C-alpha positions as CSV (number, residue, x, y, z in Angstrom):
1,M,0.0,0.0,0.0
2,E,1.1,3.5,-0.7
3,S,2.0,5.7,2.3
4,K,-1.1,7.8,2.4
5,L,-4.3,8.3,4.5
6,Y,-7.2,6.2,3.4
7,L,-10.7,7.3,4.5
8,V,-12.7,4.1,4.5
9,P,-16.5,4.0,4.9
10,T,-18.0,1.2,7.0
11,P,-21.6,-0.1,7.0
12,I,-24.2,2.0,8.8
13,G,-25.9,-1.2,9.9
14,N,-26.0,-4.1,7.4
15,L,-22.6,-5.6,7.1
16,D,-23.4,-6.7,3.5
17,D,-22.9,-3.0,2.5
18,M,-19.1,-3.3,3.1
19,T,-17.3,-3.0,-0.2
20,F,-14.7,-5.4,-1.5
21,R,-12.3,-2.5,-1.9
22,A,-12.8,-1.4,1.7
23,V,-12.0,-4.9,3.0
24,K,-8.9,-5.0,0.8
25,V,-7.6,-1.7,2.0
26,L,-8.2,-2.5,5.7
27,K,-6.3,-5.8,5.3
28,E,-3.3,-4.2,3.6
29,V,-2.6,-0.9,5.4
30,D,-0.1,-0.8,8.2
31,L,-2.5,0.8,10.7
32,I,-6.3,1.3,11.2
33,L,-7.5,4.3,13.2
34,A,-10.9,3.6,14.7
35,E,-13.4,5.8,16.5
36,D,-14.3,3.0,19.0
37,T,-12.0,-0.1,18.8
38,R,-14.6,-2.3,20.4
39,T,-17.2,-1.5,17.8
40,S,-14.7,-1.7,14.9
41,G,-13.2,-4.9,16.4
42,K,-16.5,-6.7,15.6
43,L,-16.4,-5.5,12.0
44,L,-12.7,-6.5,11.5
45,K,-13.3,-9.9,13.0
46,H,-16.3,-10.5,10.7
47,F,-14.2,-9.8,7.6
48,E,-11.1,-11.5,9.0
49,I,-9.0,-8.3,9.1
50,S,-6.1,-8.6,11.5
51,T,-4.5,-5.2,10.9
52,H,-3.3,-3.4,14.1
53,M,-5.8,-0.8,15.3
54,H,-5.5,2.4,17.3
55,S,-8.2,4.6,18.9
56,H,-8.9,7.9,17.2
57,H,-11.9,9.9,18.4
58,M,-13.1,13.4,19.1
59,H,-11.5,13.4,22.6
60,N,-8.0,12.5,21.5
61,E,-7.7,13.5,17.8
62,H,-6.2,17.0,18.6
63,K,-3.3,15.2,20.4
64,T,-2.7,12.4,18.0
65,V,-2.9,14.1,14.6
66,A,0.8,15.2,14.4
67,N,2.1,11.8,15.3
68,I,-0.1,10.1,12.6
69,V,0.9,12.5,9.9
70,Q,4.6,11.9,10.8
71,R,4.1,8.1,10.6
72,I,2.6,8.4,7.1
73,K,5.5,10.7,6.0
74,N,7.8,8.0,7.3
75,G,6.3,5.5,4.9
76,E,3.3,3.9,6.7
77,S,-0.1,3.5,5.2
78,V,-3.0,4.4,7.5
79,A,-6.7,3.9,7.2
80,L,-9.3,5.9,9.2
81,I,-12.7,4.4,9.9
82,S,-15.7,5.6,12.1
83,D,-18.2,3.5,13.9
84,A,-20.5,3.7,11.0
85,G,-20.6,5.5,7.6
86,T,-18.0,7.7,6.1
87,P,-15.3,9.3,8.3
88,A,-15.5,13.1,8.8
89,I,-19.3,13.2,8.1
90,S,-20.4,14.1,11.7
91,D,-17.6,11.9,12.8
92,P,-13.8,12.4,13.5
93,G,-11.7,12.8,10.4
94,F,-11.6,16.5,9.3
95,L,-8.7,17.5,11.6
96,L,-6.6,14.6,10.4
97,S,-7.4,15.2,6.7
98,R,-6.6,18.8,7.0
99,A,-3.3,18.1,8.8
100,C,-2.3,15.6,6.1
101,L,-3.0,18.1,3.3
102,E,-1.1,20.8,5.1
103,N,1.9,18.5,5.3
104,G,1.9,17.2,1.8
105,V,0.4,13.8,2.7
106,E,-1.9,12.3,0.1
107,I,-5.5,11.4,1.0
108,E,-7.7,8.8,-0.7
109,C,-11.4,8.6,0.2
110,L,-13.2,5.4,-0.8
111,P,-16.9,5.6,-1.7
112,G,-19.3,3.9,0.6
113,A,-22.1,4.1,3.1
114,T,-23.4,7.5,4.4
115,A,-26.7,7.6,6.3
116,F,-28.1,10.8,4.9
117,V,-28.1,9.7,1.3
118,P,-30.7,6.9,1.5
119,A,-32.7,9.0,4.0
120,L,-32.8,11.9,1.5
121,V,-33.5,9.7,-1.6
122,N,-36.4,7.8,0.0
123,S,-37.9,10.9,1.7
124,G,-39.9,12.0,-1.3
125,L,-38.7,15.5,-0.8
126,P,-36.7,17.5,-3.5
127,N,-33.2,16.2,-3.7
128,D,-31.8,18.2,-6.6
129,K,-30.6,20.8,-4.1
130,F,-30.1,20.2,-0.4
131,V,-28.1,21.3,2.7
132,F,-26.6,18.9,5.2
133,E,-26.7,20.3,8.7
134,G,-25.8,17.2,10.7
135,F,-26.3,17.7,14.4
136,L,-27.8,21.0,15.5
137,P,-26.0,22.9,18.4
138,V,-27.2,21.4,21.7
139,K,-27.5,24.8,23.5
140,K,-25.4,27.7,22.4
141,G,-26.2,28.8,18.9
142,R,-29.2,26.5,18.5
143,Q,-31.8,29.3,18.4
144,T,-29.7,31.4,16.0
145,R,-29.2,28.4,13.7
146,L,-32.9,27.6,13.6
147,T,-33.8,31.2,12.9
148,F,-31.4,31.2,10.0
149,L,-32.7,27.9,8.6
150,A,-36.3,29.0,8.8
151,E,-35.6,30.9,5.5
152,E,-33.7,28.0,3.8
153,T,-35.4,27.0,0.5
154,R,-33.4,23.8,0.0
155,T,-34.2,20.5,1.6
156,M,-32.5,20.2,4.9
157,I,-30.9,17.1,6.5
158,F,-30.2,16.6,10.2
159,Y,-28.9,13.8,12.4
160,E,-30.5,13.3,15.8
161,S,-30.3,10.9,18.7
162,P,-33.5,9.2,20.1
163,H,-33.6,11.0,23.4
164,K,-33.5,14.4,21.7
165,L,-35.7,13.7,18.7
166,L,-39.0,15.0,20.1
167,K,-37.4,18.1,21.4
168,T,-35.8,18.8,18.0
169,L,-39.1,18.1,16.2
170,G,-40.8,20.6,18.6
171,H,-38.2,23.2,17.7
172,F,-38.8,22.5,14.0
173,A,-42.6,23.0,14.5
174,E,-41.9,26.3,16.3
175,Y,-39.4,27.7,13.7
176,F,-40.6,26.1,10.4
177,G,-44.3,25.7,11.1
178,E,-46.3,22.5,12.0
179,D,-47.4,22.0,8.4
180,R,-43.9,21.8,6.9
181,S,-43.3,18.4,5.2
182,I,-40.8,16.1,6.9
183,S,-39.4,12.6,6.6
184,V,-37.7,10.8,9.6
185,S,-35.7,7.6,9.0
186,R,-34.4,5.4,11.7
187,E,-32.2,2.3,11.9
188,L,-31.3,2.6,8.2
189,T,-30.3,-0.8,6.6
190,K,-31.0,-2.6,9.9
191,L,-33.8,-5.1,10.9
192,Y,-36.2,-2.4,12.2
193,E,-35.6,0.2,9.5
194,E,-38.5,2.7,9.4
195,T,-39.3,5.9,7.6
196,V,-42.1,8.1,8.8
197,R,-43.3,10.9,6.4
198,G,-45.9,13.7,6.8
199,S,-46.2,17.1,8.4
200,I,-44.0,18.0,11.4
201,A,-47.2,17.8,13.5
202,E,-48.0,14.4,12.3
203,V,-44.5,13.0,12.8
204,I,-44.5,14.5,16.4
205,Q,-47.7,12.7,17.1
206,H,-46.3,9.4,15.7
207,F,-43.2,9.5,17.9
208,T,-45.2,10.7,20.9
209,T,-47.2,7.5,20.9
210,K,-44.2,5.4,19.7
211,P,-41.1,6.4,21.7
212,P,-38.1,6.9,19.5
213,K,-35.4,4.2,19.3
214,G,-32.3,4.0,17.2
215,E,-30.4,6.5,15.3
216,F,-32.3,9.1,13.2
217,V,-31.9,11.1,10.0
218,V,-34.4,13.9,9.7
219,V,-35.1,15.4,6.2
220,V,-37.1,18.6,6.2
221,A,-38.6,20.4,3.2
222,G,-37.3,23.9,2.5
223,K,-39.4,27.0,2.7
224,K,-41.7,27.5,-0.2
């Protein structure tokens, strides 16, 4: 393998979504950087990948970036994976990618799973133009961001956790209006995959009677 940083997507649920190329790269690199080595360990075991693995997550990436860049410059090949999906999309990866480019280290990103793409495509909402917002600010800046997005005309995509979903949907109703069209997908590619479509008010009613479980992608229509 060439001495470079490989960004390798992993399945968001169904292991059959792992690509042949991703398995090949992970088997052949010198080192794999994983967001959670316990989670990734199960994936590597499934595909019989024995490459050495180090932990690389939001709490330590500031401290480890320089060392990783130097290891690649010294001739090692390194792959970065997240717990699910494509690295750097609402996951660690941006800081390392930027540091590599600033130091003349080549980056190669493999195509693969990303949760927001199937959620957008099966939402039934316009997908010729869209804006990916990821996770909204938890406290500081949340109101400002929602006020700004209230005027957004493109389809908007958000990530949300189950215990914050109803609160976020309530904020959407407040800032975007209860009648705004919305599509909420959970557990994409997994056994209990579900997509709920309708107005914001209707979707709030659904998840009020059926408590949210799993990881969510929320797709909201833009302002008409």
